C-alpha positions in Angstrom: 159.6 114.4 121.4 157.0 112.6 120.4 154.5 114.3 117.2 151.7 111.3 118.5 150.6 111.2 121.5 149.1 107.8 121.3 150.3 104.8 119.7 148.8 100.8 119.1 149.2 99.1 122.6 151.7 96.7 123.6 149.0 94.1 125.2 149.5 90.3 126.3 148.0 87.3 124.3 145.4 86.9 127.5 144.5 90.6 126.8 144.2 90.2 123.2 141.5 87.5 123.1 140.0 88.8 125.6 139.0 91.6 123.2 138.4 89.8 120.6 135.4 88.0 122.3 134.4 91.6 123.4 134.4 91.9 119.7 132.2 89.1 119.0 130.0 89.6 121.9 129.8 92.6 120.2 128.7 91.8 116.7 125.9 89.0 118.4 124.2 91.8 120.0 124.8 94.3 117.1 124.6 91.7 114.0 127.8 94.2 112.3 131.1 93.4 112.7 133.1 95.7 115.2 136.4 96.4 115.3 138.4 97.1 119.1 142.0 98.9 118.6 144.2 99.3 122.1 146.2 102.5 122.0 148.1 104.5 124.8 149.5 107.4 125.6 152.7 107.3 123.8 154.8 108.9 126.9 153.6 107.0 129.4 154.0 104.0 127.2 157.8 104.7 127.5 157.7 104.9 131.1 155.7 102.0 132.5 158.1 99.9 130.6 159.5 97.5 133.3 156.5 96.3 134.2 
């Protein structure tokens, strides 16, 4: 049984790079640092590990 419903998402490197690019665009648009964090449902993540 999980006590937290979410955990950090396990993403392929190309998805991580897309997130970094979006952070950069937001930084350029808004003029301040933005950090995006990817989470996944802890229970759903266990079911989908066999992509």
